[in-house]
VEXDO-17256 format. One line per field, with one value per residue (C-alpha): residue number from 1; residue in three letters; y negated, z negated, x. Coordinates in nm, 4 decimals. Layout:
BEGIN
voba: (NUM / ...)
paza: (Ala / ...)
yy: (Y / ...)
zz: (Z / ...)
xx: (X / ...)
***
This chain:
BEGIN
voba: (1 / 2 / 3 / 4 / 5 / 6 / 7 / 8 / 9 / 10 / 11 / 12 / 13 / 14 / 15 / 16 / 17 / 18 / 19 / 20 / 21 / 22 / 23 / 24 / 25 / 26 / 27 / 28 / 29 / 30 / 31 / 32 / 33 / 34 / 35 / 36 / 37 / 38 / 39 / 40 / 41 / 42 / 43 / 44 / 45 / 46 / 47 / 48 / 49 / 50 / 51 / 52 / 53 / 54 / 55 / 56 / 57 / 58 / 59 / 60 / 61 / 62 / 63 / 64 / 65 / 66 / 67 / 68 / 69 / 70 / 71 / 72 / 73 / 74 / 75 / 76 / 77 / 78 / 79 / 80 / 81 / 82 / 83 / 84 / 85 / 86 / 87 / 88 / 89 / 90 / 91 / 92 / 93 / 94 / 95 / 96 / 97 / 98 / 99 / 100 / 101 / 102 / 103 / 104 / 105 / 106 / 107 / 108 / 109 / 110 / 111 / 112 / 113 / 114 / 115 / 116 / 117 / 118 / 119 / 120 / 121 / 122 / 123 / 124 / 125 / 126 / 127 / 128 / 129 / 130 / 131 / 132 / 133 / 134 / 135 / 136 / 137 / 138 / 139 / 140 / 141 / 142 / 143 / 144 / 145 / 146 / 147 / 148 / 149 / 150 / 151 / 152 / 153 / 154 / 155 / 156 / 157 / 158 / 159 / 160 / 161 / 162 / 163 / 164 / 165 / 166 / 167 / 168 / 169 / 170 / 171 / 172 / 173 / 174 / 175 / 176 / 177 / 178 / 179 / 180 / 181 / 182 / 183 / 184 / 185 / 186 / 187 / 188 / 189 / 190 / 191 / 192 / 193 / 194 / 195 / 196 / 197 / 198 / 199 / 200 / 201 / 202 / 203 / 204 / 205 / 206 / 207 / 208 / 209 / 210 / 211 / 212 / 213 / 214 / 215 / 216 / 217 / 218 / 219)
paza: (Met / Thr / His / Ile / Lys / Asn / Ile / Ile / Asn / Leu / Leu / Lys / Lys / Glu / Phe / Leu / Leu / Glu / Ile / Arg / Gln / Gln / Tyr / Thr / Phe / Tyr / Gly / Val / Leu / Leu / Tyr / Val / Ala / Ala / Thr / Ile / Phe / Val / Leu / Tyr / Leu / Ser / Met / Gly / Gln / Pro / Glu / Ala / Pro / Val / Trp / Lys / Gly / Leu / Phe / Trp / Met / Ile / Gln / Leu / Phe / Ile / Cys / Val / Asn / Ala / Val / Ala / Lys / Ser / Phe / Leu / Gln / Glu / Gly / Arg / Gly / Arg / Leu / Leu / Tyr / Phe / Tyr / Ser / Ile / Ala / Gly / Ala / Met / Asp / Phe / Ile / Leu / Ala / Lys / Leu / Val / Phe / Asn / Ser / Leu / Leu / Met / Ile / Leu / Met / Ser / Gly / Val / Ser / Leu / Val / Leu / Phe / Leu / Phe / Met / Leu / Gly / Asp / Pro / Met / Gly / His / Glu / Gly / Tyr / Phe / Val / Leu / Ile / Thr / Cys / Leu / Gly / Gly / Val / Ser / Leu / Ser / Leu / Val / Phe / Thr / Phe / Leu / Ser / Ala / Leu / Ala / Ala / Arg / Ala / Gln / Gln / Gly / Ala / Ala / Leu / Met / Ala / Ile / Leu / Gly / Phe / Pro / Met / Val / Ile / Pro / Gln / Leu / Leu / Leu / Leu / Asn / Arg / Ile / Ser / Thr / Ile / Ala / Phe / Glu / Asp / Val / Leu / Gln / Gly / Gly / Leu / Gly / Trp / Met / Leu / Ala / Ile / Met / Ala / Gly / Leu / Asp / Leu / Leu / Leu / Val / Leu / Leu / Ala / Ile / Ile / Leu / Phe / Pro / Phe / Leu / Trp / Lys / Asp)
yy: (1.5802 / 1.5264 / 1.1816 / 1.3122 / 1.5972 / 1.3563 / 1.1239 / 1.4142 / 1.5405 / 1.1934 / 1.1570 / 1.4884 / 1.3586 / 1.0420 / 1.2365 / 1.4818 / 1.1985 / 1.0213 / 1.3407 / 1.4139 / 1.0621 / 0.9312 / 0.6270 / 0.3910 / 0.5286 / 0.5478 / 0.2171 / 0.0362 / 0.2197 / 0.1042 / -0.2511 / -0.2521 / -0.1008 / -0.3300 / -0.6430 / -0.5714 / -0.4896 / -0.8206 / -0.9997 / -0.8214 / -0.9272 / -1.2858 / -1.3414 / -1.0653 / -1.0274 / -1.3318 / -1.4824 / -1.3611 / -1.6217 / -1.5660 / -1.1876 / -1.1959 / -1.4200 / -1.2083 / -0.8913 / -1.0083 / -1.1535 / -0.8119 / -0.6466 / -0.8772 / -0.7878 / -0.4183 / -0.4346 / -0.6181 / -0.3549 / -0.0431 / -0.1195 / -0.3983 / -0.1804 / 0.1009 / 0.0074 / -0.1610 / 0.1685 / 0.3561 / 0.4004 / 0.3538 / 0.7235 / 0.8259 / 0.5824 / 0.7260 / 1.0730 / 0.9616 / 0.7872 / 1.1211 / 1.3168 / 1.0629 / 0.7526 / 0.4013 / 0.4039 / 0.7331 / 0.6103 / 0.2746 / 0.4280 / 0.6905 / 0.4162 / 0.2080 / 0.5010 / 0.6196 / 0.2732 / 0.2125 / 0.5335 / 0.4504 / 0.1020 / 0.2365 / 0.4680 / 0.1876 / -0.0475 / 0.2154 / 0.2729 / -0.1008 / -0.1480 / 0.1258 / -0.0319 / -0.3766 / -0.2483 / -0.0572 / -0.3393 / -0.6646 / -0.5727 / -0.5595 / -0.9037 / -0.7814 / -0.7783 / -0.5225 / -0.2753 / -0.0590 / -0.3496 / -0.4510 / -0.0973 / -0.1174 / -0.4631 / -0.3373 / -0.0511 / -0.2778 / -0.5421 / -0.2857 / -0.1684 / -0.5273 / -0.6191 / -0.2956 / -0.3604 / -0.7122 / -0.6072 / -0.2953 / -0.5117 / -0.7663 / -0.4920 / -0.3524 / -0.6963 / -0.7760 / -0.4402 / -0.5250 / -0.8792 / -0.9999 / -1.1793 / -0.9323 / -1.0612 / -1.4242 / -1.3402 / -1.1500 / -1.4453 / -1.6952 / -1.4890 / -1.3430 / -1.6687 / -1.7813 / -1.4246 / -1.3204 / -1.6462 / -1.6126 / -1.2519 / -1.3512 / -1.6430 / -1.4204 / -1.1457 / -1.4003 / -1.5302 / -1.1801 / -1.0820 / -1.3754 / -1.2173 / -0.8989 / -1.1034 / -1.2736 / -1.1484 / -1.1617 / -1.0195 / -1.2981 / -1.2726 / -1.2951 / -1.0039 / -0.7922 / -1.0694 / -1.1334 / -0.7629 / -0.7501 / -1.0432 / -0.8656 / -0.5450 / -0.7458 / -0.8974 / -0.5498 / -0.4238 / -0.7225 / -0.6438 / -0.2814 / -0.3876 / -0.6368 / -0.3679 / -0.1236 / -0.3881 / -0.5463 / -0.2559 / -0.0693 / -0.3685 / -0.3466 / 0.0318 / 0.0149 / -0.2275)
zz: (2.6146 / 2.8917 / 2.7586 / 2.4033 / 2.5268 / 2.7261 / 2.4262 / 2.1988 / 2.4499 / 2.4884 / 2.1087 / 2.0871 / 2.3457 / 2.1443 / 1.8218 / 1.9915 / 2.1425 / 1.8073 / 1.6306 / 1.8892 / 1.9114 / 1.5580 / 1.6186 / 1.5930 / 1.2601 / 1.0934 / 1.2439 / 1.1067 / 0.7746 / 0.7443 / 0.8316 / 0.5712 / 0.2936 / 0.3603 / 0.3845 / 0.0657 / -0.1188 / -0.0091 / -0.1257 / -0.4608 / -0.4984 / -0.4013 / -0.5813 / -0.8341 / -0.8850 / -0.7269 / -0.8172 / -0.6545 / -0.3694 / -0.2683 / -0.2980 / -0.0752 / 0.1883 / 0.2063 / 0.2384 / 0.5417 / 0.7007 / 0.6732 / 0.8193 / 1.1206 / 1.1917 / 1.1376 / 1.3938 / 1.6459 / 1.6170 / 1.5922 / 1.8086 / 2.0556 / 2.2570 / 2.3097 / 2.6698 / 2.7534 / 2.7094 / 2.9469 / 3.2855 / 3.6122 / 3.6964 / 3.3639 / 3.4066 / 3.7523 / 3.5979 / 3.3301 / 3.5993 / 3.7751 / 3.4692 / 3.2600 / 3.3002 / 3.1930 / 2.9005 / 2.7658 / 2.7908 / 2.6189 / 2.3442 / 2.2725 / 2.2473 / 2.0163 / 1.7870 / 1.7696 / 1.7026 / 1.4367 / 1.2564 / 1.2869 / 1.1468 / 0.8561 / 0.7693 / 0.7960 / 0.5919 / 0.3227 / 0.3004 / 0.2821 / 0.0136 / -0.2007 / -0.1632 / -0.2451 / -0.5613 / -0.6633 / -0.6066 / -0.6297 / -0.8999 / -0.9057 / -0.9386 / -0.8155 / -1.0115 / -0.7944 / -0.6386 / -0.4805 / -0.2823 / -0.1634 / -0.0388 / 0.1670 / 0.2942 / 0.3808 / 0.5911 / 0.7664 / 0.8228 / 0.9676 / 1.2090 / 1.3079 / 1.3803 / 1.5726 / 1.7920 / 1.8732 / 1.9699 / 2.1562 / 2.3664 / 2.4236 / 2.5098 / 2.7709 / 2.9322 / 2.9128 / 3.0564 / 3.3901 / 3.4110 / 3.5436 / 3.2227 / 2.9691 / 2.6594 / 2.7331 / 2.8020 / 2.4744 / 2.2819 / 2.4532 / 2.4127 / 2.0759 / 1.8820 / 1.9251 / 1.8826 / 1.5742 / 1.3749 / 1.3072 / 1.2007 / 0.9568 / 0.8150 / 0.7558 / 0.6012 / 0.3731 / 0.2635 / 0.2027 / 0.0115 / -0.2257 / -0.3638 / -0.4553 / -0.6596 / -0.8763 / -1.2288 / -1.1656 / -0.8365 / -0.6440 / -0.3907 / -0.0165 / 0.0258 / 0.2081 / 0.4576 / 0.5344 / 0.5789 / 0.8161 / 1.0144 / 1.0356 / 1.1511 / 1.4101 / 1.5456 / 1.5684 / 1.7587 / 1.9933 / 2.0699 / 2.1438 / 2.3805 / 2.5547 / 2.5992 / 2.7444 / 2.9843 / 3.0986 / 3.0987 / 3.3961 / 3.6179 / 3.5099 / 3.5349 / 3.9078 / 3.9819)
xx: (-2.2200 / -1.9658 / -1.8775 / -1.8342 / -1.6145 / -1.3960 / -1.3589 / -1.2628 / -1.0060 / -0.8570 / -0.8416 / -0.6572 / -0.4117 / -0.3508 / -0.2958 / -0.0568 / 0.1466 / 0.1639 / 0.2722 / 0.5396 / 0.6798 / 0.6178 / 0.8376 / 0.5416 / 0.4229 / 0.7637 / 0.8760 / 0.5717 / 0.6048 / 0.9664 / 0.8637 / 0.5844 / 0.7951 / 1.0927 / 0.8773 / 0.6851 / 1.0088 / 1.1615 / 0.8446 / 0.8754 / 1.2395 / 1.1554 / 0.8252 / 0.7760 / 0.4020 / 0.2316 / -0.1032 / -0.4219 / -0.4493 / -0.0860 / -0.1247 / -0.4322 / -0.2734 / 0.0407 / -0.1658 / -0.3610 / -0.0500 / 0.1150 / -0.1969 / -0.1794 / 0.1826 / 0.1107 / -0.1680 / 0.0501 / 0.3236 / 0.1068 / -0.1974 / -0.1219 / 0.1164 / -0.1318 / -0.2105 / 0.1176 / 0.3048 / 0.0746 / 0.2424 / 0.0588 / 0.0870 / -0.0608 / -0.3495 / -0.4208 / -0.4327 / -0.6771 / -0.8817 / -0.9229 / -1.0376 / -1.2338 / -1.4448 / -1.3598 / -1.6032 / -1.4664 / -1.1082 / -1.1625 / -1.3779 / -1.1122 / -0.8506 / -1.0703 / -1.1440 / -0.7834 / -0.6423 / -0.9078 / -0.8130 / -0.4428 / -0.4986 / -0.7060 / -0.4156 / -0.1599 / -0.3781 / -0.4213 / -0.0461 / 0.0257 / -0.2424 / -0.0872 / 0.2587 / 0.1177 / -0.0470 / 0.2670 / 0.5181 / 0.3208 / 0.0716 / -0.3078 / -0.4712 / -0.8108 / -1.1292 / -1.3093 / -1.0660 / -1.3353 / -1.4775 / -1.1324 / -1.0606 / -1.3803 / -1.2840 / -0.9348 / -1.0736 / -1.3232 / -1.0556 / -0.8164 / -1.0848 / -1.1674 / -0.8071 / -0.7484 / -1.0534 / -0.9344 / -0.5832 / -0.6928 / -0.9226 / -0.6451 / -0.3977 / -0.6372 / -0.6671 / -0.2967 / -0.1894 / -0.3521 / -0.2124 / 0.1211 / 0.2176 / 0.0828 / 0.2621 / 0.1775 / -0.1870 / -0.2133 / -0.0725 / -0.3039 / -0.6192 / -0.5249 / -0.5070 / -0.8714 / -0.9980 / -0.8046 / -0.8296 / -1.2068 / -1.1505 / -0.8759 / -1.0757 / -1.3769 / -1.1619 / -0.9973 / -1.3387 / -1.4721 / -1.1590 / -1.1994 / -1.5176 / -1.3292 / -1.0785 / -1.3420 / -1.4082 / -1.7834 / -1.9066 / -2.0792 / -2.3583 / -2.3171 / -2.0771 / -2.3341 / -2.4110 / -2.0451 / -1.9767 / -2.2733 / -2.1285 / -1.7928 / -1.9611 / -2.1554 / -1.8333 / -1.6827 / -1.9855 / -1.9648 / -1.5994 / -1.6841 / -1.9617 / -1.7318 / -1.4684 / -1.7237 / -1.8579 / -1.5305 / -1.2867 / -1.4443 / -1.3578 / -0.9940 / -1.0045 / -1.0837 / -0.8024)
***
């Protein structure tokens, strides 16, 4: 019960800070809207493979701007305060949950703007909404984990770039493969297995964060 209470309190703190500052949300929203509008002016309504590739590219940049800075903006004094009132597992889980919810919101907004400006080439919209939410969570977990590692290193930005490439590429390839099924006229088999693989990768990242973050937390 103590761990759950700490996680809830830390989540409340994250939501209050986001509501008070709001620059991250509105900055990313402006970036998404402007980028999609430029794509609309340049390409009109692209074909399904191009639409899909552009969508996941935008999701990657959204995650970098909205999630990757979550630990880098935490000052040393604030981290010491959190160290005194909560454990490492509670802190990292609260960050993972908050960033996942934030990325789901951002992904939903970008999907609506994509459908409004670039058309709807999908064959199964409901499946793609599910894939979008799961993909947003997956990307947020990767970059939250990388942000936690980079925040404790001397060259945080360089470390995030070096570690991020081999970690995020498999996620994007799997998301692209899963998304292809949602764009087919006839729903093909294998979607459940690929979603299970994606969920397994997400669980593995959470476990890695819980295991490794306490060592950084004590530094």
